[in-house]
N, C-alpha and C positions, 0 to 999 in steps of 0.2 A: 099867654104862656105856651099854648099849643103851637102858635106860629113861630115862636122862638125856638121851640124844640124841633120843629120841622126844618127851620133854616139851618140849625146846627147839624142835624142829621144829613141834610142835603150837602152841607159843606164837607162832612166826613166822607160821604159817598163820592163826591167830586174829587176830593183829594186822593181817595183810594184808586181812582182810575189812573193817576200818575204812576202808581206802582204797577198797575195793569199794563201800562205801556212798556215797562221794563221786562215784565214777565212774558213781551211780544216779539242739398248743395248741388246747387245746380252746376251745370258744366261751366257757365261763365265764371262762377266763383272759383272753381278749380283752376281755370286758366289764369285768373288773376293771381291766385296763390302761387302758381308755378312761375309766372313771370316775376312776381315779387321776390321769390326765393332766388331766382337767377340773378337778380341785380343786388343781392345782399351778400355780404361776405360770410363764409362758412362759420367763422367764430364770432360773429357779431351778436349783440343782444337780441336783435330781431330773429335771427335764425334759431337761437336757443329757445326763445319764447314761443315761436310759431309751432314748435313741437310739443309744447306743454301749456297751451293757452288755457286749458280747462283744469290745470293744476294750480295750487296756491303758489303765488309768486312772491319773491322777496325783493326788496328795494336794492338797486345796484348803484345808486348815486345820491346826491344831496337832496334832490327834489323828492324822491321816493322815501328817504329816511325822514324828512320833515313831515311828509304826509302821514306816515305810520305813527310818528310821535304825537301829532295832533289828533289822530284817530283815537289813540289810547286815552287822551284827555276827555274826548267827547263821548267815548263808548265804554265807560267803566261798568262792569256787570256786578250785580249784587251777589251775595253768597248763595242765595236761593237759586238765582239764574244759573250760576256756575254748577251748583249741585244738580239741577235739572238737566243741564246740558250733558252731563256725564252718565245719565241714566241710559239703560238699553232702549232700543227704539220704541217698542210698544208701551212700556211703563211711562216713557217720556210723553208719548202721544196721549196716554191716559190722563196725565197731569194737565196737558194742554186742553183736553176736552173738558175737564173739571173747571179749569179757569175760564174757558169760553162760556160754559154754562152759567158760571157765577156772574160774569160780566153782563150777559144777556138778562139774567134775572134782576140784577141791579138796575139795568135800564128800564125794565118793565115797572118795577116797584117805584123807582124814583120818579118816573113820569106820572104815575097815579098819585104819589105823595104830593108832588108839586101842584097837580090839578085840584085835588080834593081839599088841600089846605088853602087854596086861593093864591099861592105864590107864583103860579104859572104866568099870570098877567104882569107881575112885577119884573120877572126875568126877561119876558119877551120884549120889553122896551129896548133892550140892548141890541136886538136883532131886527128892529123895525125896517131898516133899509132893505134887508133880504126879503122879508115877508111882504113888504109893500110892492117891490118890483115884480115879484112872482105872483102877487094876489093870492097869498097863502095865509091862512088864519094864524093868529099869533100863538096858538098852542104849539106850533112847531118850533118856536123860538128857542126854548131851553135845549132842545136837541142840537141845534146849530152851535150853541156854546159848548155842549158836551163833545161835539165832533172834534174839537181841538185837542181833546184828551183821548177819546176812544170812540172810533166809528161804530163798533158793535153795540156799545151802550146807547149811543145816539139813535141808531136805527131801531133798537128795541123800544126806546121811548116813542118813536114815531109810529110804529105799528101798534103799540098799545093805545095811542090816541086815536088811530084809525078805527080800531076795534070798538072803541067807546063812542064813535060817531063824531069826534071833534075834528077830524080831517077826512076828506074824501080821497079816493084813490089817486086822482090827479095830483093832489097836494102831497100825498104820501110818496109817489114815485118821483116827483120833482124834488122833494126834500131829500130823498135818498141819494139822488145825483149830487145835490148840493153838499150833503154830508161827505160823500166820497171825495169831493174836491177839497172841502175844508180840512179834512183829516190830513191832507198832504202838507198843510202848513206846519203841523207838528213834526214832520220829518225833514223840513227844510234845513234846520241846523246840522243834522247828521249827514245831509247830502252836500251842502254848500261849504260849511266851515272847514272841514279837514282838507278838501280839495282846494278851496280858495286860499287857505293859509299856505299850503305847499306850493301852489302854482302862481301865487302873487295876487295883489289887490285887484288888478284888472279882471282876473279870472273869477275872483269872489263876486265882484259887482255883476259881471256877465251872467254867471250861474244863477245868482239870486234873482236878477231882473227877469231872466227868461222863465225860470220856474214860477216866480210870483205872478208875472203877467199872464202866463198860461193858465194858472189857477183862477185868477180874478176874471179873466175874459170868459173862461169856461162857465163860471158861476153866473155871470151876468147874462150871457147868451142863453144858458139853460132856463133861467127864470123868465126871460123875455119870450122865448119860444113857447114855454108852458102857458104864459099868460095870454099872449096874442094869438097863438095858433091852436094849441090843444083845447083851450076853453071854448073856442069858436067851433072847432070840428066836433067836439064831444060835449055839448052843453048839458047833456043829461045822460042817463043810461048807465054805462059801465063805470062812469066816474062820479056817481053820486055817493053820498055817505051810506054805509050799510045799515045804519040805524039813526033815528033822530036823537040829537043831543038832549040830555035831561039835566035839569038843574042839579048842581052838585049838592046843595043843601038838601034838596028833596031826596036824592039818592042816599045821602048819609043818614037822614032820618028814617028812611024806609028800611035800610039794611042794618041798622043797629050800632052806629058809631064809626069813628074815624078809621081805626086800624082794621076793623072788620070789613069796612067798605073797600079799603085798599086791597085787602086779600081777595075778596070776592071779585073785584074788577080786574085783578091781575092773573088769577089762577088759570082761567080759560086760555088766555094768550100765552101764558108760560107753558102750559101743557102742550099746546100746538107747536110752539117753537122748538121745544126739546124733542118732540116726536120727529120733526124734520132734521134737527141738528145732528142727533146721534148717528143715524145711518149714513148721512152725507159726510160727516167727519170721518167715519170709519172707512168709507169708500175712498176718500182722498188720501187717508193714511195708507191704505192698501196700495194705491197707485204709486205713492212715494216709496213704499217699502220694496216694490218690485221694479223700481228704477224708471218709472214712466216720466216723471218730471225732470229727472236728470237727462234722460234721452231727449225730452222736449227742449230743454235748455240748450242742448247741443245742436238740435236739428233746426230750431227757429232761426238763429243767426245765419245758417247756411241758406235760408230762403231769401235773404235780403243781400243784395250787392249794391253798395252805394258808390258808383263810379266816380262821383265828384269828391269823395273823401280820399285822404291819403291812403296808400297801400297798407300802412301800419294798422288801419282799422280792421283788417282781416285777422289781426292778432288781438287787438284790444277788445273788440266786441265779443268774440267768443270767451275771452277771459272774464269779461263783465257778466257773462251768463252764469258764472259760478257765484260771483258777488260783485256789488258795486266797487268795493274796495280792491278786489283783485284786478278789475279793469283799470282802476285809477293807478295802481302800482305799475301795471303794464305801460300805461301812458307816461307815467313819471320816468320809467326806465328809458323810454324812447327819447324823452326830452333831455335827460342827462347824457344820452349817447349822441345828441345833436341831430337826430333823424327827423324830428317833427318840432314844430313850434308850440308854444303854450296855447295860442289861438286854435291851432289844429287839434290839440289834445282836448280842449274844452268842447269843441264841436263834435268830435268823435264820441266823447262820453255822453253828450246829450242824445245823439242818435242811438248810441248803444242802450241807453235807458229806455228808449221807445221800443226797442226790439226785445230786450231781455226782462225788463221789470214786469210786464203783464203776466208772464209765466209764473213768476214768484208770487205776485199779488193774487192771481186767481187761485193758486194752491192754498193760500191762507184765507182768502176772502169768500170763496165759493160756499163753504159750509155755513157761514154767517148769513149770506144773502139768501140761500135756500131755506134756512131755518126761519128767518124773519118774514120773507115774502112768499114762501111756497116754492115748489120744485120748478115749475115752468117760469113764472115771473122772476124768481130768484136767479136762475141761470141767465135769462135775458138781460136782467139788470146788471149782473156781475160782468158779463162780456161787453155789453154796450158801454158801461162806465169806463172800461179800459180803452175801448176804441175812441171814445170821445176825448179821454185824457191824452192819448197818443196824438190825436188830430191837432189839438190846440198847442201841445208842446212842439209838434212838427212845424206849425206856422210860426211860432215865436222863435224857434231855432233858425228857420230860414231868414227871419228878420235880423237875427244876430249875424248870420253869414253875410247878408247884404251890407250890414254896418261895417263889418271887418274886411270887406272885399278889397 
């Protein structure tokens, strides 16, 4: 009976995370921009957009209109999300902080519920390929499943297991990298489908193949390096478990029952995580309020000049800094004006995501990483995860360019 109740509760918590996902220039460049403007007509689409790359764009042709229509199908917001979006800045951030705290708490409690009930082993069978390749204990398995819905909940489950001695630090950090990659699968439809439907079936296959391959290769390489390299370089010391694992039945008998055990094993981790989360979240919100991330989104594309890309990338990538959809509309307008091909648009969008996405991701992910892993390791993991993601996406995009050459 208790196992049935735990399974039902776990299902409710897992389903709840679906709702949580909805509640979620250098001189060379200036010279390129000048030469680009000189070879475009004053009244062309390019000239208009180059002056407003960081403003919200509107579709000017059939491709752009098809993209917007498909986006509306894929990106319908709930009444709660719409209400929250219209709140003033600080009340909206307050709601986001409450939500993030709730999701982290769910992850901690869910991890302990699964372990103490004995359900952890059953769920971990589904993720055996990952845990076997990385030589990671099966207790990390349920977090990998949860990563497909919520990375914050998954990482909370992992750190809770580490605190109880079920995982060592090598397994924790490796698993966090894997969760960071797995969570990208949940965002593939929002990235691939609208752009692919508007740009054609070939673009759909190309975008999905590049993103999927980059994620899969990233996961496998991360697991193999952790198993073959890190375990040999650090066989003991800083990567050992902080405490010896204790029998679940023994702990339950010692602490006075199932739910009391869950609470006692969760509260210390929960208190530490919220202590890090609140000030980090407020710091990030303050930086956003004073325009730091907006400035960064404008400055970062100016640091990269891809001379092998069409000159239109000087407009598309800065537009993509505002949002992926803004960049896609800019690319669609160029396609409709006959200035670039669909192949070129896909390549530019992929390179643009390497340059612009890390800024947006770090803004939202940094508080979670710092809260779960601590200040120093959290910052290192958040930044390194983005660098690794960009590296594998870069390699796969180069492969697509070679195929389309």
